[in-house]
N, C-alpha and C positions, 0 to 999 in steps of 0.2 A: 648633592653638589653638582654644579654645572659641568657639562662636558668641556667647557672652555678652559679648564685647568690642564689641558693636555696640548701637546704640540699638534699643529694642524696636519702635518705630513711626516711620517705615516700615522695612521690611527690604530689604536689597540682594539682588537675585536675578539669576541668569543663566538664561534659558529659551531653548529652541530645539531644533534638530535638526541632525545632521551625517551624513556618509557612514558613520559607525560603525554606525548602526542604520537609517538611512533610505536606500533605494535611490534611483536617479536620478529615477524617476517621482515618488516621494513628495517628494523635495527640490524637484522642479519645482513641485509644488502650493504649497509654502510659499515659493517664490522671490519676492523683492521687487525690482522694478525701481526706478529713481530716483523715479519718480512715486509709487509705492506707499510707498516709504520716507518721502518727504516727507509724504504723507497720514497715515501712522502717527504721525509726530512731532507733527503738528498736532492729531491726535485725542488723543494722550497729554496734550498741554498743555491741551486743552479738558476732559479728564476729571480734571484735577488732579494728574497725575503730573509731578513737578517736575525729575526728572533721569533721563535714559536715553540710551543709544546703540543703534543697530540696524545690524547688518551682514548682508549677503546675498551669498554667493558661490556658485560652482558646487558647493562641497562642504558648505556650511553656511549656515543662517539663524539668527541669534541676537539676542536683546535682553538688554542689561545695564541694570538700572535699579532704582529704589526703588519699592516698592508696599506697600500694607497686606497684600495677598495676591497670590501669583503669578498667579492667574487674571486679574487686571487686565492683565498683560503678555501672557498667552496669548490673551486676547480681542482685544487690539490686533493680534497677529500673524494670527489667524484671519480677522478682519474686513477685513484689508488684503491677503489672499492668497487662493488657491483652496483652502487647507487647512481642515479642520474640526477641532473639538475632539476628536472621536473618532480622527481620524488622528493628531493630536498625542499623544494618550495612548498610542498604539501604539509610536511611534518616538522620542519626544522626551525631553528631560531638563529637570529643574528643580533648580538648585543655589541655595543661599542662603548669605549671609555669607561665611565663610572658604572654603567650597567654591567659591562663585561667583568669589571673588578668585583662587583657585588656578587655576580653569578659564581665566579671562581671561589669566593669565600663560602657561599652556601653549599656548593658542591663538595668542597674539600673538608667541610666540617660536618658532613652527614645530614644537613638540614634539607638537602634536595634529593636525598637518596630515596629509592623506592620503599625501603624500610627505614623509617626515621632513626637516625643515630647510628647507621651502619658506617663505620669508619674505614671500611675496606678501600674506599676510593683514594684516601690520602696516600697510601703506600703506592698506589698506581700513579698518582700525580707525581710523587717523588721519583719513581722510576722513569717516567716520561721526561721529567726535568733533567735527570742524569743523561739520558740518551741525547737530548738536545744540546746539553752542555758539552758533551764529548765532540760534537760537530761544530762547536762555537756558534750555536744558534740561540744563545741566551744573552740578551743585553742587561744592563744594570737594573732597568725598570722591572723586567720579568723576573729576574733573580730575586730582587727585593720582594716582589709580590708573592712569589711562590713561598718564600721563607716566612712571610707574614701569615699566609694561609696555614702553613704547617704549625706556626706558633699558636694561631687561633684554635686549630684542631686539637692540639695537645692540651691547651688550657681548658677547653670545653670538656674534653674527656676527663681531665683531672678534677675540675671544679663543679661539674654538673653531673646529673644522673641520666643524661639523655641517651646513654648507651647501656644503661643498666638492664639486667634481665636478659634471658636468652631469647633472642628473636632474630632470625635471618632466613634466607630462602632455604638453607640446608636444614635449619631447625623446623621451619614450616613443612618441609618435605617429610621429615620424620613424624611430625604431628599428624600429617595427612595419612601416612601409612598406618599409624597405630589406630587412627579413628576409622579407617575404611577397610582394613584387612583384619578379619577375625582370626583369633588364635595365631597371632604373628610368630609366637615362639616355635610353632611347628611348620612355618613356611620358609621357602627358599628365596633368597634375595640375590639378584645378579646386578653387579655394577659394570656397565660397559663404558669404558673411557675413564680417564683419571683427571678430568678438569677440576679446577679448584672447588667449585660448589659441590661436585660429585664426591670429591675426597672428604670435604667437611660433612656431607650427608652420611658417608660411609662411617666416619669416626663416631658420629652421633648414634648410628644404628648399632655399632659395635658395643656401645655403652649399655644398650637396652636389649640386645638379643644375644643368641649364642653365636660364637665366631664361626662354627662349622656351617652355619646357614648361609653365610655370605661368600659369594664367589666373584672374583675380579677378572675381567678380560679387557685387554688393551691391544691396539695394533702393535705397539712397541711393548713387548713382554717385559723388558727390563724395568720400565716405569711401573708397571703393575706389581712386579716382584718387590720393588723398593717399598711401595705402599703396603703391600701385603705383609712384609716383614715387620713393619712398624705396627700394624693392626692385628697381626696374627690371623689372617684369613687366607682362603684358598685362591690360587691363581690357575687359570686355564688358558690354553692357546687360543689365538684368534680363530683358528680353524675349527675350534669346538663351539663357536658361537651358536649355531643353529641347534645343536644338541642341548646346550645349556639353557637356551630359551624355552625348550620344551619342559625342562625341569622347574623353571622359575615360576614363582607366584607374583613376584614384584621385580620389575626391571627399572633400574635407574640409569638413564643415558646421559653421559657428561663428556662427550667427545668434542674435539675442537674442529671437526670437519666443516667445510663450507657447504656441503650438500648432505641430505639425509643419509644416514648409515643404517637405519632400520626401516623396513617397509613390510607390507603384508606378504610379499613373496618369500621372505625368510622365516615367517611365523607359521610353523606347522604344529598348532597347539592342541593339547589334549585336556586343558583345564583353563579357567579364567586367568587373565594376566593384567595386572595394574602396571602401566608404564608412566614413569615420571621423566619428562624431557627437560633436563636442566641445562640445555645447550642454547647458545646464540651463535650463529643462526640455528633454527630448529633442526634437530638431527633425527627426528622421527616423522616419517611421512604420515599425513592425515589419513591415508587409505587404510591404516591399521584398524581404524574404527569400524571398517566394514566387516571385520572378523568378529563373530559372536563371542562375547565374554571378555573382549579387550576394552579396557578403560584407559584413555590417554589424557594425562594432565600435564599442561605446560607450566613453565616457571612463572609466567605472568599470573596464572591463576593462584599459584602457591603464594606469590607475593601479596596477593589481596587478602590473605588470611590475617585478620587483625584479632588481637586478643588484649587482655588486660595490660600486658606488658607495654604494648604500643600506646595504649591510652595513657598510661603513667608517664611514658616518655614525653608526650605532648606538653605536660605540665612544665617541662624544663626548657621549652623553646625560648621563652622570654629571656631567661638567664644566658642562654647560648647566644641569642641575638645581641645582647648587651656586650658580651665579650667580643663578638665580631665587630660591632661598631667602634669599640675602644681601639682595637688593633688596626681596623681599617682607617680610622681617623688619623692615627699615627702615620700610616702609609701615605695617605692623601696629603698630609702636611709635608712629608718628605718629597713627594712628587712636585708639589707646588714650589717649594724652596729650590729644588733642583732645577726647576724650569726657569725661574727668574734670576738665579745666582749669576749666570754669565752676563746678564744685563747690568746687574748691580756692580759686578767687577769691572765691566767696560765703562760704566758711568764714573766709577771712582778713578779709573785710569785717565779718563777724559778730563775730569776736574783737576787731577794732579798735573796734567799737561798744561791746562789753563793757568794753574797756580805757578808752575815753574816759569812760564812766559811772563807773568806779571811780576814775579820776584826778580827776574833778570832785568826787567825794565826799571824796577825801583832801585836796584843795586847801582845802575848806571846814573840814575837821576839824583839819588840822595847820597851825600857824602857820609853822613852819620847813620846809614841804614842799619837797623838792628835785625840782622838776618835770623838769628836764633829765635827772637820773639815773633817775628813774622811767620817763621816756619811753624811754630807752635800754634799760633792763632789760626792760620789757614788750614792746618791739619785737622783741628777741632771742628772748624766750619764744614770742611769736606765730609767728615765723619757724621756730623749732624744732618747734613743734606742727604747723604746716602741712607742713613737710618730712616729718615722720613719716607723716602721712596720704598725702602724695604718693608716698612710697616704698612704702607699703602698696598703693596703687592701681596702681603700676607693676609690682609683683611678678607673675610669670607664673602663680602659683598662686591669685591673688586672683580672686574672683567679683566683677567690677567693678560690674555692675548692682546686685547685692545690697548691696555696700559703699556705693555712692553713695546708695542708698535709705536705709540706716541713718544715714549721716552727715547727710543732709538732714533726716531725721526728728528725730534727737537735737538738732541745732543749730537746727532749725526754719528751714531755709534755703529761699530761693526762687531757683532758678537759671534762666537762659535758655540753652537748648540752642543750640549753634551749628550 
């Protein structure tokens, strides 16, 4: 569909970056924690942007919103992260109108995920929507769009098998550990940090190993204790990190820090150590590779692990895309009708004004004027005329903006855009 089905000012944009063009280091620069996201929303409101949502995950950071120019949104992203405009230009995307809508549908339904069919993003999109709504930063268009994407996600999950089988970064992590660490049942595993992917990895490890092999350490011990209680594993103090690192055969790092929390200076190793860094930004310094016996694997490498499950999921892409098109078409029809409705209402009001003037003239001129009959006939004529215009504006081939402009010009209409 053409972009002209939208109001000229402001324009709906999707701006951001993802794993497709930005590596983990670059995604880390643009990563937004909860505080940064809140700051961005407040800044947007102060700068006159009235509708947007912002998401930031390990695989992508994106803003969906209305602006006179996409740079308004890019500026918000750069000023609330460590990324620069120069960085953005190298790896990011800017979509507008129908392309932006299509992008949100593909992201929200798991078709654009690093691991096909991963529906984790839809809950993050819902949370982002709630945060924006709390600040009155969601207009009718964006609310309807987010709800349509949620509807599509739910339908795809229920009616296709695109998310069937166990495959995720956390699952890939466990697969990697079992394939590359001999006699895992006798090895010690240390989880540093309680980020979501780390927690999921830990849960998967608990299913396949002995609980006493797994130790948790987190800067905030309460969080580690909460997870440990659920999984029945050991918790140690943050002060014990160096000691526990010496005991570990496998280290899973899942902290939310903005800078590396593990580097070679804290590794005083007596045996080989496999390190999985599941954090964005990266939380393990590359210098650990200088130590003999250390193997460092980042999340991006784990995400590239494809197996039969992922190949099977690809078979369900056409069915998922058909669902997206169906729901997206409904949304686009709504946006189009919503756009020209004020013009049709204004046209009807103008024709009624012309009618009243003519009826008043005829009342004075004709002694036997049949007012009831005249009212009935003119009302039907006005309805038929407005229906013709409405059908024209609904037509897929119609240049809506241009047609609205001509109708308003010819009939000298004043409309209030909704």
